[in-house]
C-alpha positions in Angstrom: 116.3 124.0 250.0 113.0 122.7 248.7 110.8 120.7 251.0 109.1 117.6 249.7 106.3 116.0 251.7 106.1 112.3 252.2 103.1 110.1 251.7 101.5 107.7 254.1 100.0 104.3 253.3 96.3 103.7 254.2 95.4 101.9 257.3 93.9 99.0 255.3 96.0 95.9 255.2 95.2 95.2 251.6 94.0 96.9 248.4 90.6 96.4 246.9 89.4 97.8 243.6 89.7 101.5 243.7 92.2 101.6 246.6 95.7 103.0 246.2 98.0 104.9 248.5 97.4 108.6 248.4 100.1 111.3 248.6 100.2 115.0 249.2 101.6 117.3 246.5 105.2 116.7 245.3 106.1 120.3 244.9 104.4 123.7 245.0 104.5 123.9 241.3 102.9 120.5 241.1 100.3 121.0 243.8 97.6 118.4 243.4 99.8 115.9 241.6 99.8 112.7 243.6 101.2 109.2 243.3 97.7 108.0 242.7 97.2 110.4 239.9 100.4 109.2 238.2 99.2 105.6 238.7 95.8 106.5 237.2 97.4 108.2 234.1 99.9 105.3 233.5 97.2 102.6 233.7 94.8 104.6 231.5 97.5 105.2 228.9 98.1 101.5 228.5 95.3 101.8 225.9 97.3 104.2 223.7 100.3 102.0 224.3 98.4 99.2 222.6 97.7 101.5 219.7 101.4 102.0 219.2 102.2 98.3 219.7 99.7 97.0 217.1 100.6 99.8 214.7 104.2 98.6 214.5 104.0 94.9 215.3 104.2 93.7 211.7 107.1 96.0 210.7 110.2 94.0 211.7 108.8 90.5 211.0 107.1 91.4 207.7 109.4 89.2 205.5 109.2 86.3 207.9 105.4 86.5 208.1 104.9 86.7 204.4 107.3 83.8 203.6 109.8 86.1 201.8 112.5 84.7 204.1 112.3 81.0 204.8 112.8 79.8 208.4 115.3 77.1 209.2 113.7 75.7 212.3 110.5 73.6 212.7 107.2 75.3 213.0 106.5 74.3 216.7 104.0 72.3 218.7 100.8 74.1 217.7 101.0 72.9 214.1 100.5 76.4 212.9 102.2 77.4 209.6 105.6 79.1 210.0 104.4 81.9 207.7 101.4 83.0 205.7 102.1 83.7 202.0 101.1 87.2 201.1 101.8 89.6 198.2 102.4 93.3 199.0 98.7 94.2 198.4 97.5 91.5 200.8 100.1 92.5 203.4 98.9 96.1 203.0 95.4 95.0 203.7 96.3 93.0 206.8 98.2 96.1 208.1 95.5 98.6 207.3 92.5 96.6 208.5 93.8 97.6 212.0 93.0 101.2 211.1 89.5 100.2 209.8 88.7 98.7 213.2 90.2 101.8 214.8 87.9 104.1 212.8 84.8 102.1 213.9 86.0 102.1 217.5 86.6 105.8 217.5 83.2 106.6 216.0 81.5 104.3 218.4 83.3 105.5 221.5 82.2 109.2 221.3 78.5 108.7 221.8 79.1 105.9 224.4 81.2 108.1 226.7 78.3 110.1 228.0 76.0 107.1 228.6 78.5 104.7 230.1 81.3 106.8 231.4 85.1 106.9 230.8 86.0 104.0 233.0 83.6 101.5 231.5 84.8 102.3 228.0 88.5 101.8 229.1 87.6 98.4 230.7 85.7 97.3 227.5 88.7 98.2 225.3 91.0 96.1 227.4 88.9 93.1 226.5 89.4 93.7 222.8 93.1 94.0 223.5 93.1 90.5 224.9 90.8 88.8 222.3 92.3 90.4 219.2 95.9 89.3 219.8 94.8 85.7 220.5 93.3 85.6 216.9 96.4 87.3 215.5 98.9 84.9 217.2 96.9 81.7 216.4 95.9 82.8 212.9 96.6 80.1 210.3 95.7 82.3 207.4 95.1 85.8 206.2 91.5 85.9 207.3 92.0 85.0 210.9 95.1 87.2 211.2 93.0 90.1 209.7 90.2 89.4 212.2 92.6 89.7 215.1 94.0 92.9 213.7 90.5 94.3 213.2 89.4 93.5 216.8 92.7 95.1 218.2 91.9 98.1 216.1 88.4 98.4 217.6 90.0 98.6 221.1 92.7 101.0 220.0 90.2 103.3 218.3 88.1 103.6 221.3 91.1 103.9 223.6 92.6 106.9 221.8 89.2 108.7 222.1 88.5 108.1 225.8 92.0 108.3 227.3 92.8 111.9 226.4 89.3 112.9 227.7 89.9 111.0 230.9 93.3 112.6 231.4 92.0 116.1 230.8 89.3 115.6 233.4 91.6 114.1 236.1 94.8 116.1 235.6 95.2 119.6 237.2 94.7 122.5 234.8 98.3 123.6 235.0 99.7 120.2 234.2 97.2 119.0 231.5 99.8 119.5 228.8 102.3 117.4 230.7 99.9 114.6 231.5 98.3 114.8 228.1 101.7 114.2 226.5 101.8 110.8 228.2 99.2 109.7 225.7 101.8 110.0 223.0 104.7 108.8 225.2 102.8 105.5 225.8 102.0 105.2 222.1 105.8 105.5 221.4 106.6 103.1 224.2 104.2 100.6 222.6 106.0 101.1 219.2 109.4 100.6 221.0 108.2 97.4 222.6 107.0 95.9 219.4 110.1 96.9 217.4 112.4 95.5 220.1 110.5 92.2 220.2 110.6 92.2 216.4 114.3 92.6 216.4 114.8 89.5 218.5 111.8 87.4 217.4 111.6 87.8 213.6 112.3 84.2 212.7 110.5 80.9 212.4 107.2 81.0 214.2 108.6 83.2 216.9 106.8 86.2 215.3 103.6 84.8 216.8 105.1 85.6 220.3 105.3 89.3 219.3 101.5 89.3 218.6 100.5 87.4 221.7 102.4 89.9 223.9 99.8 92.5 223.0 97.2 90.2 224.6 99.4 90.0 227.8 99.5 93.8 228.0 95.7 93.9 227.6 95.2 91.4 230.4 97.5 93.4 232.6 95.6 96.6 231.9 92.2 94.9 232.5 93.3 93.9 236.0 94.9 97.3 236.9 91.8 99.1 235.8 90.0 97.6 238.8 91.9 100.1 240.9 91.1 103.2 238.9 88.2 105.6 239.7 85.8 107.2 237.3 86.4 110.8 236.1 85.3 113.2 238.9 83.9 115.7 236.4 81.9 113.0 234.6 80.4 111.8 237.9 79.5 115.3 239.1 77.7 116.1 235.9 75.9 112.8 235.8 74.3 112.6 239.2 77.0 111.8 241.7 78.5 115.1 242.8 79.5 114.1 246.3 81.4 111.0 245.1 82.9 113.2 242.4 84.3 115.6 245.0 85.7 112.7 247.1 87.4 111.2 244.0 88.9 114.6 243.0 90.2 115.1 246.5 91.8 111.7 246.3 93.5 112.5 243.0 94.7 115.9 244.3 95.8 114.7 247.8 94.7 115.6 251.4 94.9 119.2 252.3 94.7 120.5 248.7 91.8 123.0 248.2 89.8 121.7 245.2 87.0 124.4 245.2 88.4 126.4 242.3 88.8 123.3 240.2 85.3 122.1 241.0 84.0 125.5 239.9 85.5 125.1 236.5 83.4 122.0 235.8 80.7 124.4 234.5 81.1 127.1 232.0 79.6 129.8 234.1 79.2 129.3 237.8 80.0 127.6 241.0 79.5 123.9 241.2 80.2 123.4 244.9 80.9 125.2 248.1 83.5 124.6 250.6 81.2 122.5 252.7 81.2 119.7 250.1 77.8 118.6 251.3 75.9 116.5 248.8 72.8 118.7 249.0 74.6 121.8 247.9 76.5 119.9 245.2 73.3 118.3 243.9 71.4 121.6 244.0 74.1 123.3 241.9 74.4 120.4 239.5 70.6 120.3 239.1 70.6 124.0 238.4 73.2 123.6 235.8 71.3 120.8 234.1 68.2 123.0 234.0 70.2 125.7 232.3 71.7 123.2 229.9 75.2 124.4 230.8 78.1 122.9 228.8 79.3 119.6 230.3 76.1 118.9 232.2 73.9 115.9 232.0 71.2 117.8 230.3 73.6 118.9 227.6 75.3 115.6 227.0 72.4 113.1 227.1 69.0 112.8 225.7 67.6 115.0 223.0 69.6 118.1 223.9 73.0 116.3 223.6 75.6 117.4 221.1 75.9 114.5 218.6 78.5 113.8 215.9 76.6 115.7 213.2 75.4 118.4 215.4 78.9 119.4 216.6 80.0 119.7 212.9 77.0 121.9 212.0 76.8 124.2 215.0 78.5 127.6 214.4 79.8 127.5 218.0 81.8 124.2 217.5 82.3 124.0 213.7 85.6 125.9 213.8 87.0 123.6 216.5 85.9 120.5 214.6 87.7 121.8 211.5 90.8 122.6 213.5 91.1 119.2 215.2 90.2 117.2 212.1 92.9 118.9 210.0 95.5 118.8 212.9 94.8 115.1 213.5 95.1 114.4 209.8 98.4 116.3 209.7 99.7 114.0 212.5 99.6 111.1 210.0 99.9 112.7 206.6 103.3 114.3 207.5 104.5 110.7 207.1 105.4 109.4 210.6 103.8 106.0 209.9 105.8 105.4 206.8 108.7 105.0 209.3 106.7 103.2 212.1 105.2 100.6 209.8 107.6 100.3 206.9 111.1 101.5 208.0 112.6 98.0 207.8 111.5 97.5 204.2 112.2 101.1 202.9 115.7 101.2 204.5 116.5 97.6 203.7 117.8 98.4 200.2 120.2 101.0 201.6 121.1 99.4 204.9 120.3 95.7 204.5 122.2 94.5 207.6 121.3 97.3 210.0 117.7 98.3 209.0 116.0 96.3 211.8 118.4 97.7 214.4 118.0 101.2 213.1 114.2 100.8 213.5 114.7 100.0 217.2 116.9 103.1 217.5 114.2 105.2 215.8 111.7 103.9 218.3 114.1 104.8 221.2 114.6 108.3 219.8 110.8 108.7 219.4 110.2 107.6 223.0 113.0 109.7 224.6 112.0 112.8 222.7 108.4 112.3 223.6 109.4 112.2 227.3 111.8 115.2 227.1 109.2 117.2 225.1 106.3 116.4 227.4 106.5 119.8 229.3 106.9 121.9 226.1 103.2 122.2 225.4 102.8 123.9 228.8 105.9 126.0 228.4 105.9 127.1 224.8 102.2 126.6 224.1 100.3 124.2 221.9 100.6 126.1 218.6 104.3 126.8 218.6 105.0 123.1 219.3 102.8 122.2 216.3 104.6 124.7 214.0 108.1 123.6 215.1 107.1 119.9 214.6 105.5 120.3 211.2 108.4 122.5 209.9 110.9 120.0 211.1 109.1 117.0 209.5 108.7 118.9 206.2 112.4 119.8 206.0 113.6 116.4 207.0 111.2 114.8 204.4 113.1 116.7 201.7 116.4 115.6 203.1 115.2 112.0 203.4 114.0 112.0 199.8 117.3 113.2 198.4 119.4 110.8 200.6 117.3 107.8 199.4 117.4 108.9 195.8 121.2 109.2 195.7 121.9 106.3 198.1 123.4 108.4 200.9 123.3 105.9 203.7 124.4 108.0 206.6 122.3 111.0 205.6 119.2 108.8 205.2 119.7 107.5 208.8 120.3 111.0 210.2 117.3 112.4 208.3 115.1 109.6 209.6 116.2 110.2 213.2 115.5 114.0 212.9 112.2 113.2 211.2 111.1 111.1 214.1 112.4 113.6 216.7 110.5 116.5 215.0 107.3 114.5 215.3 107.7 114.1 219.0 108.0 117.9 219.6 104.4 118.7 218.7 102.5 116.5 216.2 102.8 113.6 218.6 101.1 114.9 221.8 99.4 118.2 220.9 96.6 117.0 218.6 95.2 114.8 221.4 95.2 117.9 223.7 93.5 120.1 221.2 90.6 117.7 220.7 89.7 118.0 224.4 90.5 121.7 224.8 88.9 123.5 221.8 85.3 122.6 222.7 83.1 122.5 225.8 82.6 119.3 227.8 79.3 118.6 226.1 80.9 118.4 222.7 84.2 116.7 223.6 83.1 113.1 222.9 81.6 114.0 219.4 84.6 116.2 218.6 87.0 113.4 219.6 85.2 111.0 217.3 85.6 113.4 214.3 89.3 114.0 215.2 90.0 110.3 215.5 88.0 109.4 212.4 90.3 111.9 210.5 93.4 110.3 212.1 92.3 106.7 211.4 91.4 107.5 207.8 94.8 109.2 207.3 96.5 106.3 208.9 94.7 103.9 206.6 95.8 105.9 203.6 99.4 105.7 204.6 99.3 102.1 205.7 97.6 100.9 202.5 99.1 103.1 199.8 102.6 104.1 201.0 104.2 100.9 199.7 102.4 101.2 196.3 103.2 104.9 195.8 106.8 104.5 196.9 107.3 101.7 194.4 105.6 103.5 191.6 107.4 106.8 192.1 110.8 105.4 192.8 112.8 105.1 196.0 112.4 108.2 198.2 110.3 110.4 195.9 107.2 109.9 198.0 108.8 112.0 200.7 108.4 115.1 198.5 104.7 114.5 198.8 105.0 114.5 202.6 107.0 117.7 202.5 104.3 119.4 200.4 101.6 118.3 202.8 103.6 119.6 205.7 103.8 123.0 204.0 100.1 123.1 203.7 99.5 122.0 207.3 101.9 124.6 208.5 100.0 127.4 206.7 96.6 126.1 208.1 97.9 125.9 211.7 99.2 129.5 211.5 95.9 130.7 210.0 93.2 128.7 211.8 94.4 127.0 215.0 94.1 129.0 218.3 96.4 128.8 221.3 94.8 127.0 224.3 97.6 127.0 226.8 96.5 128.3 230.2 93.0 129.1 229.1 90.1 127.8 231.2 87.2 127.8 228.8 86.4 127.6 225.1 85.2 131.2 224.9 88.6 132.5 226.1 90.4 130.2 223.6 88.4 131.4 220.6 88.2 135.0 221.8 84.5 135.1 222.2 83.1 137.6 224.7 
């Protein structure tokens, strides 16, 4: 019979910022996984949750927002218009401007990570998640609504850069795939929340409630971030090694030996001894800085830091940048956001009475599959999960195209469900992992910015042009394009992308001696 240790509450009668109950490990396989670590990951991933929420928030109420369906009830006490007249091109711009904000946020977050830390960036993004939805919900016209979407995009872009890095630096090495997958789980949970709200609130001015709910989630995260600690690795390599060790011990639990993990904070040497004394830690950190070791202050700040352009030009990191840029683009260009953002409109012609309900069902499948598939990256490996996912999406794109062309209602619903489920297997969680694993710590921020820039540009392309291309080519034909792109991405992944499962440094991942 397996023994599970219990956890004890601290002696303090109340919590202050940074205080949470600590636990010992839950199981020998999950040694170092504590309740506080789970809490930390869940609060941090509220940022990606907001990304999913805002990505899908206009899907269900599209016809109500754009005045295609007239409301029966009065507009409400705020004297705001019930709807905002928009043609398809204008609605596409309102939808896609979120991705423009995301692109700017992603590019800005990378350089700021080293200077200001992971925690500061997460707290800053939560403010954008409060302010943006206020403009969205109270917007009387296209301009104000677009401004709110842009501000929300700024926060989302920065969040999906910083959160995977934060998770990779706080989760145990053996469980990084599991915890990293929560990034995508929360994105899908955000999609589910917005689709569910859309199903019930797509009438009259009630669609504004959907938008303001994003602000409520942002306010909740801003408060809970007061109880989160900075990344131990970041603190150790930026002048606070003793505090970093205490924070890591808190994340791992009392009685867990953290020396081996602390030693991995540099590419080639011990970072701390068993004593944990600040002098020894500081001496080692200083020595690493003098050597310019990956992940140290010397290599991440100042003139010797790896910037956005340098990481793309350097022979040591160029292959990784190409890999993560293409993989992140594949995440979007295999077509997932055609379902997330436009499923109600594209399925409405085939299933007019059930399209909105099916959209909620797709969100549920996406969420459940993301949770069930969370351990797969650590079991099968990153690369097999990617290949299974890309192949599944490509095949189901073909099936979806034929079912829509010939009006096969049941087959179109099944193909869409399998399409969404295939995404959750690999293309959902794995790209975020690769962006933090294929380069050294000193280049993570810049590489994440390249990866997220690729993702946001691809998202913009789908958000803006999918409705236009779908209308021009005829119902369903656009999914042949997605199938062709999936075939190309499959070949690239086989040829270029390395396996990073269970490997401790970038030299091992890329097979460099």
